[in-house]
C-alpha positions as CSV (number, residue, x, y, z in Angstrom):
1,M,-86.4,-0.5,175.5
2,K,-86.8,-3.3,173.0
3,Q,-88.1,-1.0,170.3
4,A,-85.2,1.5,170.9
5,A,-82.7,-1.3,170.7
6,K,-84.3,-2.6,167.5
7,H,-84.2,1.0,166.0
8,L,-80.5,1.1,166.7
9,G,-80.0,-2.3,165.1
10,M,-79.2,-4.2,168.3
11,K,-80.6,-7.5,169.4
12,D,-80.2,-6.8,173.1
13,E,-81.6,-3.9,175.1
14,R,-78.8,-3.8,177.7
15,F,-76.9,-1.0,175.9
16,I,-80.1,1.2,175.9
17,R,-80.6,0.5,179.6
18,R,-77.0,1.5,180.3
19,L,-77.5,4.8,178.3
20,V,-80.5,5.6,180.4
21,A,-78.9,4.6,183.7
22,E,-75.9,6.8,182.9
23,R,-78.2,9.6,181.7
24,R,-76.3,9.8,178.4
25,I,-79.6,10.1,176.4
26,A,-82.8,12.0,177.2
27,Y,-85.8,10.0,178.2
28,S,-89.2,10.4,179.9
29,K,-90.4,8.2,182.7
30,F,-94.0,7.4,183.5
31,G,-94.1,5.2,186.6
32,T,-92.0,2.2,185.6
33,H,-92.2,2.9,181.9
34,V,-89.4,4.6,180.1
35,R,-90.0,6.4,176.8
36,I,-87.3,7.5,174.4
37,K,-88.0,9.7,171.4
38,V,-86.8,8.5,168.0
39,S,-85.2,11.9,167.4
40,V,-83.1,11.3,170.6
41,L,-81.9,8.0,169.3
42,E,-81.1,9.4,165.9
43,E,-79.2,12.3,167.4
44,Y,-77.2,9.9,169.6
45,M,-76.3,7.9,166.5
46,R,-75.2,11.1,164.6
47,A,-73.1,12.2,167.6
48,S,-71.4,8.8,167.8
49,E,-70.6,8.6,164.1
50,V,-66.9,8.4,163.3
51,P,-65.9,9.7,159.9
52,A,-63.9,7.5,157.6
53,I,-60.3,8.4,156.8
54,P,-59.3,8.3,153.1
55,V,-56.5,5.8,152.4
56,R,-53.4,7.1,150.8
57,R,-51.9,5.0,148.1
58,R,-48.2,4.7,147.9
59,M,-46.5,5.3,144.6
60,R,-44.3,2.5,143.5
61,R,-41.0,3.3,142.0
62,A,-39.7,1.7,138.9
63,A,-36.8,-0.6,139.6
């Protein structure tokens, strides 16, 4: 969990734990150990990306 949080640039692993608990990302569980593939984290980041909107500049009229 700590490594996954670090990969996403977070200092806390609570968000990763919530993603796993809500089954919003794929993971493997071995006993009490949870493993998340780097590719799964990167896909989640790509899917969560919000594109920027270009800013329109207003034309000023001469007075």
